[in-house]
C-alpha positions in Angstrom: 110.6 78.3 124.8 108.8 77.1 121.7 112.0 77.5 119.6 113.9 75.4 122.1 111.3 72.6 122.0 111.4 72.8 118.3 115.2 72.3 118.2 115.0 69.3 120.5 115.7 65.9 119.0 112.6 63.8 118.4 113.4 61.4 121.2 113.2 64.2 123.8 110.0 65.8 122.7 106.8 65.5 124.7 108.7 64.2 127.7 107.4 66.0 130.9 110.8 66.0 132.7 112.6 67.4 129.6 109.9 70.1 129.3 110.5 71.1 133.0 114.2 71.3 132.3 113.7 73.5 129.3 111.3 75.8 131.2 113.9 76.2 133.9 116.5 77.5 131.5 114.1 79.4 129.2 114.3 82.8 130.9 118.0 82.7 131.2 118.4 81.7 127.6 116.1 84.5 126.5 118.1 87.0 128.5 121.4 85.7 127.0 120.0 86.0 123.5 118.9 89.6 124.2 122.5 90.4 125.5 124.1 88.8 122.4 121.7 90.8 120.1 122.5 94.1 121.9 126.3 93.3 121.5 125.9 93.3 117.7 123.4 96.1 117.3 124.7 98.6 119.9 128.2 98.4 118.5 127.3 99.2 114.9 128.2 102.7 113.8 124.6 103.4 112.7 123.1 102.6 116.1 125.9 103.2 118.6 125.6 106.0 121.1 127.8 107.6 123.8 130.7 105.3 124.9 130.0 102.7 122.2 130.5 105.5 119.6 133.7 106.5 121.4 135.0 102.9 121.2 134.4 103.0 117.4 136.3 106.3 117.4 139.3 104.6 119.1 139.3 101.9 116.4 139.1 104.5 113.6 141.6 106.8 115.4 139.3 109.8 115.7 138.4 110.9 119.3 135.5 113.3 120.0 138.1 116.0 120.8 139.7 115.5 117.4 136.3 115.5 115.7 135.4 118.8 117.3 138.7 120.3 116.1 138.1 118.9 112.6 134.5 120.1 112.2 134.6 123.3 114.4 131.4 122.3 116.2 130.4 120.3 119.2 130.6 116.6 118.4 127.1 115.4 119.3 126.5 111.7 118.6 125.0 112.5 115.2 127.9 114.7 114.1 130.5 112.4 115.6 128.9 109.4 113.7 129.1 111.4 110.4 132.7 112.3 111.1 133.6 108.7 111.9 132.1 107.6 108.6 134.1 110.3 106.9 137.3 109.1 108.5 136.5 105.5 107.5 136.0 106.6 103.9 139.1 108.8 104.0 141.2 105.9 105.3 139.9 103.3 102.9 139.1 104.9 99.5 141.1 105.3 96.3 139.3 108.6 95.3 137.5 107.2 92.4 134.6 109.3 91.1 132.0 106.9 92.6 133.8 107.0 96.0 133.8 110.8 95.9 130.0 110.7 95.2 129.5 108.3 98.1 131.5 110.6 100.4 129.4 113.6 99.4 126.2 111.7 100.0 127.4 110.7 103.4 128.9 114.0 104.5 126.4 116.4 103.1 123.3 114.4 102.4 123.9 115.3 98.7 121.0 114.6 96.4 122.6 115.9 93.2 126.3 115.8 92.5 128.1 116.9 89.4 131.8 116.3 88.6 133.7 118.4 86.0 137.3 118.4 84.9 138.8 121.1 82.7 141.9 120.8 80.5 142.7 124.5 81.3 143.1 123.6 85.0 145.2 120.4 85.3 145.3 118.4 88.6 142.0 120.0 89.6 138.3 119.1 89.5 135.0 120.9 90.2 132.4 119.1 92.4 129.0 120.7 92.7 126.8 119.4 95.5 123.0 119.9 95.8 121.7 119.1 99.3 119.1 120.1 101.8 121.0 122.7 103.7 120.8 122.3 107.5 122.9 123.9 110.3 124.9 120.7 110.6 125.5 120.6 106.8 126.7 124.3 106.8 129.1 123.6 109.6 130.5 120.6 107.8 130.7 122.6 104.5 132.7 125.3 106.3 135.2 122.8 107.7 138.3 123.0 105.6 139.6 119.5 106.4 136.5 117.6 105.2 137.3 117.1 101.6 138.1 113.7 100.2 140.3 114.1 97.2 143.5 112.5 95.8 146.8 113.8 97.0 148.2 116.7 94.9 144.8 117.4 93.3 142.8 120.6 94.0 139.1 120.1 94.6 136.9 123.2 93.9 133.6 122.5 95.6 130.4 124.5 95.3 127.1 123.9 97.1 123.5 124.8 96.4 120.3 124.2 98.3 117.8 121.8 96.8 114.9 124.3 97.2 116.0 126.5 94.3 113.8 128.3 91.8 113.8 127.1 88.2 111.8 125.4 85.5 111.1 121.7 85.6 111.6 121.3 81.9 115.2 122.5 82.3 116.1 120.9 85.6 114.1 118.0 87.2 115.1 119.2 90.8 114.0 122.8 90.3 110.9 124.2 92.1 108.5 126.5 90.3 106.8 129.8 91.2 105.9 130.2 94.9 107.9 127.1 95.9 111.5 127.7 95.0 114.0 130.2 96.4 116.3 132.3 94.3 120.0 131.3 94.5 122.0 132.6 97.4 125.5 132.1 98.7 125.5 129.7 101.7 129.2 129.9 102.6 
């Protein structure tokens, strides 16, 4: 109610009848403001759940059923949200290197990404992704359809866990004795 009183023109302030009128509508206005705020926050891809997420999926043209077929796992809200973001990136990017990096960060939670092209292998590039490997990440990594790349170009991807053994002076992300694990295949 204080914000409503503050917004009143000077000629209506400190008038008892106006204050009663403002108090009469105060609760309804607060409820209306709450409903308007929920419309904006609950329909954002980062905070939507359940049916709101399904509505975003209908806009992006990716249903939960399609998401399950694409990823090979049950499309919980978190996985579905990630796949919706993937679909948005796939539909709107031009496959620049920075967009490929953004996609890897989004899909895999990549902390380290390296990109390499070789003259010996035209129309192909190597992308190495270092990420905290979770069950969700492994299921997404094993999904064949989740690569963002230019048409007609081969993308060779490799992945490694961020808890690897190494020496800090050679690699800033390496963990030393007793903390790091020796390399292993995660595919």
